[in-house]
Each structure stands twice: as C-alpha cells, then as structure tokens.
C-alpha positions as CSV (number, residue, x, y, z in Angstrom):
1,E,-19.0,-21.5,58.3
2,L,-22.3,-19.8,59.0
3,D,-23.9,-19.5,62.5
4,G,-27.3,-18.3,63.8
5,T,-28.7,-18.2,67.3
6,L,-32.0,-17.1,68.9
7,D,-32.3,-16.7,72.7
8,L,-35.5,-16.1,74.6
9,R,-35.7,-15.6,78.4
10,H,-38.7,-15.3,80.8
11,E,-38.3,-14.2,84.4
12,F,-40.9,-14.9,87.1
13,G,-40.0,-13.6,90.5
14,K,-36.5,-14.7,91.4
15,F,-36.5,-17.6,88.9
16,F,-35.9,-17.5,85.1
17,G,-36.1,-19.8,82.2
18,D,-34.0,-19.6,79.0
19,V,-34.5,-21.2,75.6
20,K,-31.7,-20.9,73.0
21,G,-31.8,-22.3,69.5
22,K,-28.6,-22.6,67.4
23,V,-27.9,-23.6,63.8
24,N,-24.4,-24.0,62.3
25,R,-23.7,-24.7,58.7
26,T,-20.1,-25.8,57.7
27,T,-18.9,-26.5,54.2
28,Y,-15.4,-27.4,52.9
29,G,-13.5,-26.7,49.7
30,N,-11.4,-29.1,47.8
31,A,-8.1,-30.3,49.4
32,E,-5.3,-29.6,46.9
33,F,-2.1,-31.7,46.5
34,G,-0.1,-30.1,43.7
35,N,-2.2,-30.5,40.6
36,I,-4.6,-32.9,42.3
37,A,-7.8,-31.7,43.9
38,V,-9.6,-34.0,46.3
39,S,-13.3,-33.3,47.1
40,Q,-14.2,-32.9,50.8
41,K,-18.0,-32.6,50.2
42,D,-18.6,-35.6,52.5
43,R,-17.5,-33.3,55.4
44,D,-20.2,-30.7,54.7
45,N,-22.7,-30.7,57.6
46,T,-25.4,-28.8,59.4
47,F,-25.8,-28.8,63.2
48,A,-29.0,-27.7,65.0
49,S,-29.6,-27.7,68.7
50,I,-31.8,-26.3,71.5
51,A,-30.7,-25.6,75.0
52,L,-33.0,-25.2,78.0
53,R,-31.7,-23.3,81.0
54,G,-33.4,-22.7,84.4
55,G,-32.0,-20.8,87.3
56,F,-32.7,-18.4,90.2
57,E,-31.5,-15.1,91.5
58,M,-29.4,-15.8,94.6
59,S,-28.6,-12.0,94.5
60,P,-28.9,-9.3,91.9
61,A,-25.3,-10.1,90.9
62,I,-25.2,-14.0,91.1
63,K,-27.6,-16.3,89.3
64,P,-26.9,-20.1,89.4
65,F,-28.4,-22.2,86.6
66,V,-28.7,-25.7,85.1
67,E,-28.7,-26.2,81.4
68,V,-29.6,-29.2,79.2
69,E,-28.8,-29.3,75.4
70,F,-30.1,-31.6,72.7
71,G,-29.0,-31.4,69.1
72,K,-28.5,-33.2,65.8
73,L,-25.4,-33.3,63.5
74,I,-26.4,-34.0,59.9
75,Y,-23.9,-34.6,57.2
76,D,-25.0,-33.8,53.6
77,E,-23.7,-37.3,52.5
78,K,-25.3,-40.0,54.6
79,V,-22.2,-42.1,54.0
80,D,-18.7,-40.6,53.7
81,F,-16.0,-41.6,51.3
82,G,-14.8,-44.2,53.9
83,G,-18.2,-45.9,54.1
84,Y,-19.1,-44.5,57.6
85,R,-22.4,-42.8,58.7
86,R,-21.1,-39.9,60.8
87,S,-24.4,-38.1,61.6
88,G,-25.6,-38.4,65.2
89,V,-27.4,-36.9,68.2
90,R,-25.6,-34.5,70.6
91,S,-26.5,-34.1,74.2
92,G,-25.1,-32.0,77.0
93,L,-25.7,-31.2,80.7
94,R,-24.1,-28.2,82.4
95,G,-24.3,-26.3,85.7
96,G,-23.0,-22.8,86.1
97,V,-23.5,-19.3,87.3
98,E,-24.3,-15.9,85.7
99,I,-22.6,-12.9,87.2
100,D,-23.4,-9.2,86.8
101,F,-21.5,-6.6,88.9
102,G,-22.4,-3.7,86.6
103,E,-19.7,-2.1,84.5
104,K,-16.9,-3.8,86.5
105,M,-17.6,-7.5,85.7
106,S,-20.2,-9.6,84.0
107,G,-20.6,-12.9,82.2
108,E,-21.1,-16.6,82.9
109,F,-19.2,-19.8,83.6
110,A,-20.4,-23.4,83.3
111,L,-19.1,-27.0,83.7
112,G,-20.7,-30.1,82.5
113,Y,-20.5,-33.1,80.2
114,L,-20.9,-33.2,76.4
115,R,-21.6,-36.3,74.2
116,Q,-21.7,-36.5,70.4
117,G,-23.3,-39.8,69.3
118,I,-22.5,-41.4,65.9
119,D,-25.0,-43.4,63.8
120,D,-22.4,-45.9,62.7
121,D,-22.1,-48.7,65.2
122,R,-18.4,-49.1,64.3
123,L,-17.5,-45.7,65.7
124,Q,-17.5,-44.7,69.4
125,A,-19.3,-41.6,70.6
126,V,-17.1,-38.5,71.2
127,E,-17.6,-37.4,74.8
128,G,-15.9,-35.6,77.6
129,L,-15.9,-32.8,80.1
130,S,-17.4,-29.5,79.0
131,A,-16.1,-26.1,80.2
132,D,-17.4,-22.8,78.9
133,A,-17.0,-19.2,80.1
134,A,-17.4,-15.7,78.8
135,I,-16.4,-13.1,81.4
136,K,-15.7,-9.4,80.8
137,W,-13.8,-7.4,83.5
138,S,-13.1,-3.7,83.4
139,P,-10.4,-2.8,86.0
140,Q,-10.5,0.8,85.0
141,R,-12.2,3.1,82.5
142,G,-10.9,2.5,78.9
143,T,-9.5,-1.0,79.7
144,D,-11.4,-4.3,79.2
145,V,-10.3,-7.8,80.0
146,D,-12.1,-10.7,78.4
147,I,-11.7,-14.3,79.7
148,G,-13.1,-17.1,77.6
149,L,-13.4,-20.9,77.7
150,L,-15.0,-23.0,75.0
151,T,-15.5,-26.7,74.4
152,R,-16.4,-28.2,71.0
153,V,-16.6,-31.6,69.3
154,E,-14.5,-32.1,66.2
155,G,-15.3,-34.8,63.6
156,A,-12.8,-37.0,62.0
157,T,-12.3,-38.2,58.4
158,A,-9.9,-41.2,58.7
159,P,-11.6,-44.6,58.6
160,G,-12.2,-46.0,62.1
161,E,-11.7,-42.6,63.9
162,S,-14.6,-40.8,65.7
163,G,-13.1,-37.4,66.4
164,S,-11.9,-35.3,69.3
165,V,-12.9,-32.9,72.0
166,Y,-11.3,-29.5,71.7
167,Y,-10.8,-27.0,74.6
168,E,-9.6,-23.5,74.2
169,G,-9.0,-20.8,76.8
170,T,-8.3,-17.1,76.0
171,V,-7.3,-14.0,78.0
172,G,-7.6,-10.8,76.1
173,I,-7.0,-7.1,77.0
174,K,-8.2,-4.1,75.1
175,R,-7.0,-0.5,75.9
176,Q,-8.5,2.7,74.5
177,V,-5.5,4.9,74.0
178,R,-7.3,7.6,72.1
179,A,-10.9,8.3,71.2
180,N,-10.4,6.7,67.8
181,L,-7.7,4.1,68.6
182,D,-7.8,0.8,70.5
183,F,-4.9,-1.6,71.2
184,N,-5.5,-5.2,72.1
185,A,-3.6,-8.3,73.0
186,K,-4.6,-12.0,73.6
187,L,-3.1,-15.2,74.9
188,I,-4.5,-18.5,73.7
189,A,-4.1,-22.0,75.1
190,S,-5.8,-25.1,73.7
191,L,-6.0,-28.8,74.3
192,R,-7.3,-31.4,71.8
193,D,-8.3,-34.8,73.4
194,N,-8.1,-37.3,70.5
195,K,-10.4,-40.2,70.9
196,D,-8.3,-42.5,68.7
197,D,-5.8,-43.3,71.4
198,T,-3.1,-41.1,69.8
199,G,-2.9,-38.8,72.9
200,L,-3.2,-35.0,73.2
201,D,-2.4,-32.0,71.0
202,K,-1.4,-28.9,73.1
203,G,-1.5,-25.4,71.5
204,F,-0.2,-22.0,72.6
205,G,-0.6,-18.7,70.9
206,A,-0.4,-14.9,71.2
207,E,-2.0,-12.1,69.3
208,I,-1.6,-8.3,69.1
209,G,-3.7,-5.8,67.2
210,A,-5.3,-2.4,66.9
211,T,-8.6,-0.9,65.8
212,Y,-8.7,2.5,64.2
213,W,-12.2,4.1,64.2
214,F,-13.0,6.3,61.3
215,N,-16.2,7.3,63.2
216,R,-18.5,5.9,65.8
217,F,-19.8,3.2,63.5
218,V,-16.9,2.0,61.3
219,G,-13.4,0.7,62.4
220,L,-10.4,-0.9,60.7
221,D,-8.9,-3.9,62.4
222,V,-5.3,-5.1,62.0
223,S,-3.8,-8.0,64.0
224,A,-1.0,-10.5,64.0
225,R,-1.0,-13.9,65.6
226,H,1.5,-16.7,66.2
227,Q,0.4,-20.2,67.2
228,L,2.1,-23.5,67.8
229,V,0.9,-27.0,68.4
230,R,2.9,-29.7,70.1
231,S,1.4,-33.2,69.8
232,D,2.1,-36.8,71.0
233,V,2.1,-37.5,67.3
234,E,5.1,-35.7,65.7
235,S,3.4,-35.2,62.3
236,R,0.8,-33.0,64.0
237,N,3.3,-30.4,65.3
238,T,2.7,-27.0,63.6
239,D,3.9,-23.4,63.8
240,E,1.7,-20.7,62.2
241,T,2.0,-17.0,61.8
242,S,-1.1,-15.1,60.6
243,V,-1.9,-11.5,59.8
244,Y,-5.6,-10.3,59.7
245,V,-7.1,-7.2,58.3
246,G,-10.9,-6.6,58.7
247,V,-13.6,-4.1,59.3
248,T,-15.8,-3.7,62.3
249,L,-19.3,-2.2,61.9
250,Q,-21.4,-1.3,64.9
251,R,-24.6,0.6,65.6
C-alpha cells in the first residue's frame, strides 16, 4: 500500500479554505492454499480524491469547518473474477472543528456521511456514518496522549457482496523515560459494519512498545500487539499476536 497527500490552505481574515488531494495505491499478492496459489490481481486498485474544506476562526483555539470530498476508486481489472465491475465514485460530507490549545492539546474531530458507489448495478453502494479524529494531548512534559478515530470503506471479493464500513478508535500514550528511551502503549477498538446482512465484526486490541534513540535522528522501534475479533459469523472470529521491529527516521 502506497499513499500520498498534498494539502494547501489559504487564510483570509477569520476565514480559511483548505484543498487536500490524496492518492492511494493498493496491490495484493497471491493467496496460497497449500501448494495452490490463487491470483488476487483483480483486487489491485488506485483511489484518488480531493477534499475541499471551509471554516472560520471562532477563537484562536477553536475553528469549526465543513468539508466535502469527491473521489474515484479504480480497479486495474475492469471486471473481477466474479464478473463484477467494482470501480466507482466516492463522496463524503463532514462537519467538525479544529482545536489548538498550544502544547497542551491540538487536533481535529469531524462527523459526517460517506458513500462509495459501485459501477455494477447488481451491487449496492457502501455507505454509512463517518467519524474521524486526530487529537494530541500532553498532560505533562514528556507524556503525550493520542486519540484517534478513522472510518474507511472496504471492498468485497465474494459474488454479490459490496463491502463494509470499518471504524477504528485508538487511545495511545507515550512517555519519555530517558533522553534516548520512550515507552508507549495503545488500546484499539474496531467495528466492521458488513453490508451483506451478516451483522457486525467487533475487534479489541492492546499494544506495548518502546523506541530507543541512537541519536536525535534515528530510533529503533519494538512493539507487541494482541488483537481479537468477535463476529456474528463464527468463521470470522480471530485471535492474533504480532511483534513489530522497525526504524524511525526524523529530521
């Protein structure tokens, strides 16, 4: 998965306008069943969108806004292996507020509605409530709390199924214990609203980790995560434990 964004803002008096362009490229490898490999190239897609935001400064710390988004989901294969045309137009409308209380708290929150159309008339559009947030709170020096909400549309592969709307909420805390060592922890909750009348998938997870800084610019990340999913369809129940090792570069 490869993402790119470009955001431009113009302020005039107490009002502001925002234009954000986004491109996402997703490709899939083969699904392997023993010695059998099944191609998933019909899932490869590109999504491009533009979001227009307008708002005003109620106070230096609070800025309400309205945002409209238009996009296009384009699959590499016009027709998938099941004979469906799954490309389509996406649209969204949100209202929210940007906050900036200096080093103590900053971020934004928005509620709205999201709709992913599908070119094939046999498939219903995937649509639902949209909730997005990214808030950073620093209760004391050296401690940061991140609160996040995201909404995304997920495509389907089974014949006759359109997809789902996925919601995820996170609360993470990072504590600097030494000049070169950070500890972090995160709680995760998710909800998948399946649009094929098979109910909901509910997910829960927790993560702990640390970052060791070799210098101001390079750090080593290590974390462990456990997640579980409980679904109205028993075969979708999962339990996963993952360990991540990575490198952080900053300038």
